Phi, psi and omega in degrees: 000146181298323182297325180289327180292331182275348181274117180226090186298339186266023178207177175091210182230128181260156181238119180274118193232126175265107187307317183304329188257352192276294184209133184256131181255343187240008173081008180273000178088354181250131179298155183207174183299317180293331174296318177298315179303320182293343182248017179294331175299318178298313182294321179295319179293327176298332175101004183289152182244359179204151176238130169260113177272120171301164193314134183243010188270162174303136185202157176272356182248165178289332187271332174087005181283352171255100190274126176274327186208114183283352185250019180217170177251155175298120183299338176293338182265351180126202182252171175298323178297322177297318179297315180299322178293322176301313180298320181294316180293324177295316182300324179299335182257008181074028181250120177278156176235120174246148186252138173286130183221135183255103176258004174278325186205166173239187169279151175292347178268354178298132181307328179299315181290320178303316178294325186293342180296338176275114184299341180267357180275139179304332180287348182304320183277003174283342182238168181268102179250151177215149177262160179300340181272356183287105184284347181270357181246132175268096184290352179260006182299146178232157173207143179050040174068023172216161181285148182276317187262131187239131183282133175214112185067231182265357184235181181233146173237152181268148176207090186292336178270321175185168178295337180276359180233078182293140184279141175283158171258099189284357175279350183281119183293327178293323177295316179300320178296324179292319177301318178296321178298320179298312183294320177299320179301312184286328173298323180291339180273351177122357178292150180252007180157196188213148167253121185265115181289144172050041188299332182263012181249005184299323183238042176301140185301328184294344179245013179248153171301146184299340181283344181275118183246356186245040184302315182295320179296320178298319180295316179300316181291326175300312183292328176297317179297316180293314183295318179299322180294313180300316181292335176290333178271323185217092186301336181261012179297148176248130177230134180225137183254144172274100178241086185276086186201190181292165179301323180294318179291317177303316180297319181298323179292341178286356168291337179251325182253142179287342185207144171223153179292142182272076180296149180080347177298312180301320179299319181290322177295315180301317180298314182296315182291318179299320185264001179049043183228123178278343177048052179058041178059035185298323181299313180296318180294322178294320177297318179301319178294318179298316180295323180294319178299314181295318182296328178296326182271326183208097184302336181256023182300151175243115178285153179231082180286149176202165178271291174221163183232197185289355179251000187234148176304134183298142190286334178298323178296324181290341176261010182053035175063025174290116188297317180298319180293321179297313180296319181298311180298317180299318182295332182291326179265334179290337181254047175238159176298158177103205179242102178291148177243127176260122177280130187311137181087343177301324182287353174257350188077031179300149180255158177176144179210166181309146006289167189304326180305324183281351173269344184245031187284168185304137173299141185264097182277314186197151173277351182260032176057058171306134184300340181271356183299125176277153187220024185289344183214141172273121180280132177278348193241349191247019179300328182256003178294129180289121185291167185300320183294324178289318180293329179301326184271357182252111184296340181259011183288164175298318180302312182289334172295313179302317180301314181294317182294315180293321178299317179297318182296312183289328177295328182246040186306320181298324181297326183277002175263005183278188181281132180271128182224123173300133181272133179296116184211118185262001178286127185289350181254000189240127170259137184210145173213166178239139170244115188252122176230185189313103174071008179215156179232136174251116180264121182247122180238140180228110181270113183272357185272158174279001178237152176298148180237138179252129182236152172288137180289128181302147180300325184274006185297325178059229183262025181301141181244159173290122184253327184206132172196133181287349180243150187280345187269016172286138182219155175224129177241188180296330185237343189231157169240133176250116182257125179296157178297140174048053182207162174261156174215126181247133180236149178183190181294148187299331184286353183285000000 
């Protein structure tokens, strides 16, 4: 079928979507699968080619990262049939669906954990349990300002995120087999891959016996086993890991995972834009180093750049809603190699800050009570956010900028698979890089200044033309490039 040929989970631009907050179909104020289906025209017009759904499983929490049952959907979001229809309708539009999955821990209400409390139950070894006599375990260990080990009956279990999220024992072969069974189940329902939560915390030292010194290597090999299994079932599946760590650690995990999120990139972009400082093109040079580290570990790695996610203060708020700064920062990560991720509402300039609920607040569809508007939470930050219906009618809106930028990227997908090279640029206000692919070069310039900047045209520029710029005053002459204030400008061969 033609629709299957257009579906390519390992490329394009993904949209990170919290079902509870996105679109409501039944009027209960909570987003659901049918609500997402009703807004697929919006997503398709935005240009995204994949959706990452934050956890959709039954859970005792609003966020769902403590999973009660891996083989069902949260009834507040609809039925399994609704989910399958969502995947089917997305596939018709060439949109992949990947699922957030927590293999680091479960919910304390999960039947597996309830059974594991009995030391004689086979499920006991599925989790990390320790007795008070275990001299290799520090039962007083803490992380993120809370204790790791939690007393239950005569023993203790670890929960690095909270006492309500008990940690799995990933050395258990039966547990690994169950994880594979889970992934096979969801692939059969229409999912195209997975986002793996807390991928670098599986073997944290605080929950391991002191004699274990190779925790990171064990984690990498665990993910290799999982990824290899998924690809054996679905060769075009996309999997991305949350490895919130240094560039070197992220790269090491790519020996097991085909893709990891590019943490700290957004922070560096925000700093550069806020301070209007290119710092001798430091961002481009740092990216080149990051890519080199990843390539050493996995030559076919897929980077996953993003600005901020569901755990971080939204970046529009950090720019005090300055539209030019929002567009400039967005263009810097959208025009990088890999698969960029757009966090829902980012394309509207939605605001949000800790606590996490306020970062995951309802998408702003309309001030005129759009029937799909979710209402499960009152947002403290989005009273002045221009809703989607208003931005849709404004050609200069953040939303329409995202549409244009994503369209340019997907139209020229091959160009963004090329070699990344920092561009020699001595202007203190300009960050620049080149992406070089078969017979063509894409020159990317980012003017961080409030004033237009004039640059000498590079000798190797050749017949490159202006291909993309959100402002009309970008120019190219025989000898000079004129970059508009607070804007990106992309140059390349005319055929792009």
